[in-house]
C-alpha positions in Angstrom: 0.0 0.0 0.1 1.8 3.2 -1.1 1.5 6.8 -0.1 -1.0 7.8 -2.7 -3.3 5.0 -1.8 -3.3 6.0 1.7 -4.0 9.6 1.0 -6.9 8.8 -1.3 -8.4 6.4 1.1 -8.1 8.8 4.2 -9.3 11.8 2.1 -12.3 10.0 1.0 -13.6 9.8 4.7 -15.5 12.8 6.1 -13.5 14.1 9.1 -15.1 13.9 12.6 -15.6 17.2 14.4 -15.8 17.6 18.1 -15.4 13.9 19.0 -11.7 13.9 20.0 -9.3 16.8 21.2 -6.9 17.8 18.5 -5.2 20.9 17.2 -7.3 22.9 14.8 -5.1 22.0 11.7 -5.5 18.3 12.3 -8.4 16.2 10.8 -9.7 13.2 12.9 -10.3 10.4 10.4 -12.6 7.5 11.7 -10.6 4.2 11.5 -13.7 2.0 10.9 -14.1 2.8 7.3 -10.3 2.3 6.9 -10.6 -1.1 8.4 -13.6 -1.9 6.5 -11.9 -1.3 3.4 -9.3 -3.9 4.0 -6.4 -1.4 4.3 -3.2 -2.3 5.9 -3.6 -0.7 9.3 0.0 -0.8 10.2 1.0 1.0 7.0 -1.6 3.6 7.6 -0.5 4.0 11.1 3.2 4.5 10.0 2.2 6.9 7.3 0.2 9.1 9.8 3.0 9.0 12.3 5.7 10.0 9.8 3.7 13.2 9.0 3.3 14.4 12.7 0.1 12.7 13.4 -1.0 9.8 15.7 -3.5 7.0 16.0 -6.1 7.3 18.7 -6.9 3.9 20.0 -9.3 2.1 22.4 -8.6 2.7 26.1 -6.2 0.2 27.8 -9.1 -1.3 29.6 -10.8 -2.2 26.5 -7.8 -3.9 25.0 -8.0 -7.4 23.5 -6.6 -10.4 25.5 -3.4 -10.1 23.5 -3.0 -6.4 24.5 -4.0 -5.0 21.1 -5.9 -1.8 21.0 -8.1 -1.2 18.1 -7.6 2.1 16.3 -10.5 4.6 16.6 -9.3 7.6 14.8 -6.3 8.7 12.7 -5.2 12.3 13.6 -3.7 13.6 10.4 -2.4 17.2 9.5 -5.1 18.6 7.1 -2.2 19.7 4.8 -1.6 16.1 4.0 -5.1 15.3 2.7 -6.4 15.9 -0.8 -8.5 19.0 -1.3 -11.3 19.8 -3.6 -10.8 22.8 -5.9 -12.6 25.9 -4.4 -13.0 24.1 -1.1 -10.8 26.6 0.7 -8.6 23.9 1.9 -11.1 21.5 3.3 -10.3 17.9 3.1 -12.0 16.1 0.1 -15.1 14.2 1.2 -16.5 11.4 -0.7 -19.8 11.6 -2.3 -22.8 9.9 -0.6 -22.8 7.1 -3.3 -19.3 6.3 -2.6 -19.9 6.1 1.1 -22.1 3.0 0.9 -21.1 -0.4 1.6 -17.3 -0.5 1.9 -15.4 -2.1 -0.9 -12.2 -4.2 -0.3 -9.0 -2.2 -0.9 -7.5 -3.7 -4.0 -4.1 -2.0 -5.1 -4.0 -1.1 -8.9 -1.3 -3.0 -10.9 1.7 -0.7 -11.2 1.6 -0.8 -15.0 -2.1 0.0 -15.2 -2.0 3.1 -12.8 1.3 4.6 -13.7 3.0 2.9 -16.4 6.1 0.9 -16.2 9.2 3.0 -15.3 11.9 3.3 -18.0 14.5 0.7 -18.3 17.2 3.1 -17.1 15.3 3.9 -13.9 16.7 3.2 -10.6 14.6 1.0 -8.0 12.8 4.4 -7.0 11.3 4.7 -10.4 12.8 7.9 -11.5 15.5 8.1 -14.1 19.1 8.6 -13.2 19.8 12.4 -12.9 16.0 13.4 -12.3 15.6 12.2 -8.7 15.1 14.8 -5.9 16.3 12.6 -3.3 19.7 14.3 -3.0 18.5 18.0 -4.1 18.3 20.7 -1.6 14.7 21.6 -0.6 13.7 25.3 -0.2 11.0 26.3 2.2 8.6 29.1 1.4 6.6 31.5 3.6 4.4 34.6 2.5 4.3 38.0 3.8 2.6 41.1 3.1 5.5 43.3 4.9 9.0 42.0 4.0 10.4 44.6 6.7 8.4 42.9 9.5 9.2 39.5 8.2 13.0 40.3 8.0 12.8 41.4 11.7 10.9 38.5 12.8 12.8 35.6 11.2 16.2 37.4 11.6 16.3 39.1 14.9 13.2 37.3 16.4 14.1 33.6 15.6 17.8 34.2 15.0 18.0 33.0 11.5 20.9 34.2 9.2 19.8 36.2 6.4 21.2 35.1 3.2 19.7 37.3 0.5 17.3 40.1 -0.1 15.4 41.5 -3.1 12.4 43.8 -3.6 10.1 40.6 -3.6 11.8 38.2 -1.2 14.2 37.8 1.8 16.0 34.5 2.3 17.4 33.0 5.4 19.5 29.9 6.2 17.4 27.7 8.6 19.6 25.1 9.8 21.0 24.2 6.3 17.7 24.8 4.6 16.9 27.8 2.6 13.9 29.6 3.8 12.4 32.2 1.2 9.9 34.6 2.5 8.1 36.1 -0.5 6.1 39.3 -0.7 2.3 38.8 -1.6 -0.5 41.3 -1.6 -2.8 39.0 0.3 -1.7 35.8 2.0 -3.8 32.8 2.2 -3.5 31.8 5.9 -3.4 28.0 6.3 -5.2 26.5 9.2 -2.3 24.3 10.0 1.5 24.6 10.6 3.5 25.8 7.6 7.0 25.7 9.1 8.4 23.8 12.1 11.5 23.2 13.9 12.7 20.0 15.7 14.4 21.0 18.9 16.4 19.1 21.6 15.4 21.3 24.6 11.9 22.7 24.3 11.9 24.8 27.4 15.2 26.3 26.7 14.3 27.1 23.1 10.8 28.7 24.2 12.7 30.7 26.9 15.2 32.1 24.3 12.4 32.9 21.9 10.3 34.6 24.5 13.3 36.8 25.4 13.4 37.7 21.6 9.7 38.9 21.8 8.1 35.8 20.4 4.6 34.9 21.9 3.3 31.3 22.1 -0.2 30.2 21.3 -2.8 28.7 23.6 -5.0 26.6 21.5 -8.7 25.9 22.4 -9.3 22.1 23.2 -5.6 21.4 23.9 -4.1 20.7 27.4 -1.0 22.8 27.3 1.3 23.8 30.0 2.2 27.4 31.2 4.7 27.7 28.3 2.1 26.6 25.7 3.5 23.1 25.3 1.3 20.2 24.3 2.3 16.7 25.1 1.1 14.3 22.2 0.0 10.7 23.0 3.1 9.5 21.2 5.3 11.4 23.6 6.3 14.3 21.5 6.1 17.9 22.9 4.8 20.6 20.5 4.4 24.4 20.8 3.1 26.9 18.3 3.7 30.5 17.5 2.8 32.9 14.5 4.9 35.1 12.3 3.7 38.7 11.7 1.4 37.6 8.8 -0.4 35.0 11.1 1.3 31.9 9.6 1.4 29.0 12.1 5.0 27.8 13.1 5.9 25.2 15.6 8.6 23.6 17.7 8.6 19.9 18.2 10.8 17.8 20.8 10.7 14.1 20.3 
């Protein structure tokens, strides 16, 4: 079961609202339809965790005799779900006709769905020289005020500025290029757009607060006095916003 099939399956299930505490930029996808579709639950669980989500399972006292706890919801960042054109970023919801009796999950033959890879392609399926596996990635953020963004990402977050033009400011974010681009009106996403993995959450927050950064308290989440939320999987997460309202995060695993 590959990533595209998992995305299509989860995106075809209407997210549940209000049934389980979660950040506002996460979607709670009921596990029952996924199980009924015959999907590989371990593969789905691994895919969700790799993207910063988690699997909400039955309470321990309801575990099976072998200790297994059935999944109830997959908590997935909304940005990793397919969206419908004109939906404003809302996850795709399958039509009523497609939500009838569940059908077994049957992967399509590779040649039928994507075509056979060229003879010169490596095991990953992309021809030599065309792979992005070793290419440097560039992160983007939008801003309506480059001066404010320059001060925030530079002095506020302590990132080294590496370039500037009338339409963008670039920074070195731990070896990754962050390009903040000037726009007339940014579309503020309801989920985190940039995040940093840190080794000491409390020390990092203390440093950023000293630089004038305010951390978010999010309704429905149990956060400590620093704004840190402890995920079921053990990760600690805190959120803050840039001057344009983009949601940024810190995570300590």
